[in-house]
C-alpha positions, 0 to 999 in steps of 0.5 A: 442412590440409583434405582434399576428396573429390568424388563424384556425377559421371557421364554424364547426358543433356541436360536431366537432373540430377546432384548432386555432393558434396564431403566435407571433413576435417581442419580447421574446415569451417564457416569456409571459403568453399566453391566448385565450379569446372570445367574443360572440355577445352582451357579454363581452370578457371572458377568455378561457384558459391561459398558462404560461412560465412553461406550467401550464394551466388554463381553464374556467369551460365552456371549461374544458375537451374539449379545450386544450391550448399549446405552442411551444416556438421554433415556437413562437406559441400558440394553442387552440385545441377545441373538442366537440364544442357546439353552445355556443362556437360561438364567435370571439376568440382572442389571448393575450400575457401578460408580467408576470411583466410589466402590460403595456406589454399586446397585442392582436391579431385581432381575428378569428371567430369560428361559431358552427352550431347546 
């Protein structure tokens, strides 16, 4: 079992920056693939970025070059640095932990709101 708690969301002007954090507890954090997803009003939840155990990252095309995902296994925390924010980045951002071998071991945080004003 993994518990995830996100923080760092808020209101920011277009072009600004925010850093989201997701603290994990309850299992061996380092083996999990960690990801950030987002869901805007009226839209489906979509992938933003993922980072695997070895540090390899993957990004949605819409955030490449602006967002950076990273993890600190010693602190059981994953981060999402968001720069050059746009109004279309407004959404609830969710942290996800997925076991690389056990499909049922898939966990979500409660979400944190990011609002970008134009």
